[in-house]
C-alpha angles and dihedrals in degrees: 000000000000124000120242088252093055092049089050089054092052090050092050089054094051093046090054088050088053093053095052091055087073094065096069101079102109097047094043093047088049093049094056095056098085093057092067084062093046089053089061094043098045116094114246090240091061093044088055092054093049090047090061089068087073090067091046092053089051089047091052090056091052106041108359088241119189093339100070112116131220113266089202092057089057094045089054091050091049091050091051099049105025125091086232118072136196094039108169109177144020086254088063093044087061089071096053118114111268087235092061090048092052093047092050092047093050091051089049092049092056091046095053091042089055092052089046092052092056093046092051091049092049095049093042088071093077098043119210097000094054090046086075088060093046099053097060092044093050088048088055094049090047093052093043093046090052093047091052090050088051091054092046088059091045104260124127119228090197083081112089091220090056091052088054090052091050091053088050086054091050090048093049093051089055102038131107120238094276089052096048091051093052093047095049089049091053095046100047104029106145091003091287126113115239108222095146130127087254086079088072088076090042096057087069092220133319094261091070092047091051097045092048085051092050096045091053087080088068121158092351092067091040088066090043086067086072110092114245097356085065088074094076095038094045093052091047093046095049094044094051092045096053092043089055094046092048089050091049093047090046095053100040093045090045089053091053093052092044090052092047092049092047088053090049090051094052091049090054089051092052 
């Protein structure tokens, strides 16, 4: 497997990415403004429909619900693209080279972004009223993408603690600079990931997570509310969102795998 020097190189790259995430505050803040306007324009019936997603997100944490993905589908993808064949379980995936994990994750991210692009374009046809259809679908794509990335790095989303970590990844991808700093501090305090049930209290309620997710669409989704013209903006917004979520999952899960392997290396030396 990787040498300690290689693992430390991966870690340095990921930490540089984390640092760069703190330079997005102005544009992220600007992008959230139009949704304050949309809240006033959106009929209450549509707002109630969107609000139901808060309960779905909480249900996902507890049981996985309808958002759980197929382990066998990911194993099939890994066997197709990895340099190692005949992988049978997540336990075996853990032993893959990190380079393989990175490559498979990048391919997955491109595939899911393409699906989201089509979804955004199709729901952009109807403007504001089809926006309510787009948001739950893109939430589902986001959660499934992060679960698939988790499995590619050898972590099982059937574990409730892993689903909490996945929601933290979703929250990080949609947070402003203050939120990103707080999440990173929680995750890597003492150089150990915090995927314990204690995070349930740290999430400050599913409503905050959901609305930060929704607001990430920003001005792009604002223009998607315009019938027909929304096709272009919807495709653009969904593609960008899934690319961001896939990148976030790739980096944060890669860091976990690197830290786990560094720990294993240290134990072998001792």
